[in-house]
C-alpha positions in Angstrom: 26.0 -50.1 -47.2 27.5 -52.6 -44.7 24.9 -55.4 -45.9 26.1 -54.6 -49.5 29.8 -54.8 -48.6 29.2 -58.0 -46.7 27.7 -59.6 -49.9 30.7 -58.5 -51.8 33.6 -59.1 -49.5 36.2 -59.1 -52.4 35.2 -55.6 -53.3 35.4 -54.4 -49.7 38.9 -56.1 -49.5 39.7 -54.2 -52.5 38.7 -50.8 -51.1 40.6 -51.5 -47.7 43.6 -52.5 -49.8 43.7 -49.4 -52.2 42.6 -47.2 -49.2 45.6 -48.7 -47.1 48.1 -48.6 -50.1 47.2 -44.7 -50.8 47.8 -43.8 -47.2 51.0 -45.6 -47.0 52.4 -44.0 -50.3 51.3 -40.4 -49.2 52.3 -40.6 -45.5 54.5 -43.2 -44.5 56.8 -43.6 -47.7 59.9 -41.7 -47.2 62.1 -43.1 -50.1 61.8 -45.6 -52.9 62.6 -49.1 -51.4 64.2 -52.1 -53.2 61.7 -54.2 -55.3 61.7 -57.2 -53.0 61.2 -54.9 -49.7 58.6 -53.1 -51.6 56.8 -56.3 -52.0 56.9 -57.6 -48.5 55.4 -54.2 -47.5 52.5 -54.6 -49.9 51.9 -58.1 -48.6 52.0 -57.1 -45.2 49.4 -54.3 -46.1 47.2 -57.0 -47.6 47.6 -59.0 -44.7 46.7 -55.9 -42.6 43.8 -55.2 -45.1 42.6 -59.0 -44.5 42.4 -58.3 -40.7 40.6 -54.8 -41.4 38.0 -56.6 -43.6 37.4 -59.2 -40.8 36.7 -56.1 -38.4 34.6 -54.5 -41.2 32.3 -57.6 -42.0 32.0 -59.5 -39.1 32.5 -56.9 -36.0 30.6 -54.2 -38.0 33.2 -51.5 -37.6 33.2 -48.8 -40.3 36.6 -49.2 -41.6 35.8 -48.1 -45.0 34.4 -45.0 -44.3 37.3 -44.3 -41.9 39.7 -44.9 -44.4 37.5 -42.5 -46.7 37.5 -39.9 -44.1 41.2 -40.3 -43.7 42.0 -40.1 -47.4 39.6 -36.8 -47.3 41.4 -35.2 -44.9 44.8 -35.8 -46.6 43.1 -34.2 -49.7 42.1 -31.2 -47.8 45.6 -30.6 -46.3 47.1 -31.0 -49.8 44.9 -28.3 -50.9 45.6 -26.1 -48.1 49.3 -26.5 -48.9 48.7 -25.6 -52.5 46.6 -22.4 -51.3 49.3 -21.2 -49.1 52.0 -21.8 -51.5 50.0 -19.9 -54.0 49.3 -16.9 -51.7 53.3 -16.9 -50.6 54.3 -16.6 -54.3 51.6 -13.8 -55.1 53.1 -11.7 -51.9 56.5 -12.3 -53.2 55.7 -11.2 -56.5 54.4 -8.0 -55.0 57.3 -7.5 -52.9 59.5 -7.7 -56.1 57.4 -5.4 -57.8 57.5 -2.6 -55.1 61.3 -3.5 -55.0 61.7 -2.6 -58.9 
């Protein structure tokens, strides 16, 4: 996979950038920022993606697989919260039915 990414650096950059933007929006973004500040943040993310691209291609570090693992873990946490909220709703409904 690393050889293919080495042959297609723009695709590797795109994957890294999309992964970083997704992680930023799901983990670090607390509130909506003004447009100019948002633009500055996305430019800085692009700069960081460029640095990570160098690590991926030149140093051979597994940046893209690590981002995929991070996104997968975020998905697992989201599923866990969904299941816990669903169980909590069922328990509350059962308690309401017993009280009635």
